N, C-alpha and C positions, 0 to 999 in steps of 0.2 A: 380539579377533577371534572371531566365532562359528564354530561347527562347519560351517556351510554357506556360509561366505564364498566369493564368486565362483562359486557354483552357481546353477543355474536349475531350478525345479520347475514342472511342469504338474500342477495339482490339479483333478480332476473333482469336481463337486458342491460347488464352492467357495463357493457363495452362502449356505450354511447348515451347521449341524451340525458333524460331524467334519471335513468339508472346509474349512470356514471356520476352525475352531479350528487345524487343521493349517497353513493358510496363515499365520495370525497367528504361530504358533510358528516356522515356517520363516523368516519375515521377521526376527523377533527374532534368529534364529541367523545372519542375514546373507545369506539367499538372495533372489534375484529370483523372484517367483512369478507364474505365469500361471494364472488361474482359468478353468475351463470349466464351463458349466452352462446351464440352460434359462431361468432367470428373469433377464432383463436388468436389471430394476430392482434386484433384490437383488444382482446382480453389481456394478453401479455403486456401490451403497451399501457393499459390502464393500471395493471398491477405494478409495473415499473414506475409509472408516474405517481401513483398514490403512496406506495411504499410497502414496507414489510408487514403491515397490519392487514394486508389483502392477499387473497388467493383466488383461484378460479377453476371452473370446470366447464368444458365445452359440452353443451347439452341443448336439445330441443325441448322447450318447456311444454310442448304439446304431446310429448312422449312420457307417459307416467313412469315407466321404468327408468328412463334417463334422469328424471327429476329425483326419484328415490335414490339413485346412485350418487347424485350430486349432494344430496342431503347427508 
């Protein structure tokens, strides 16, 4: 059992870089991960790459209403 088993994480900037690497690691540790970012194509690719423990929302994290909707 991973350290994040039965946990859920929302990761901003999840379509690349540190956000994507963090998402991969969290899933390995047992978490369900929801990615939030601007680039829908890259978000879809990330979800497909990481697997069924991930989902995504396209949102601008500088827009409070968009973040609330993602949560």
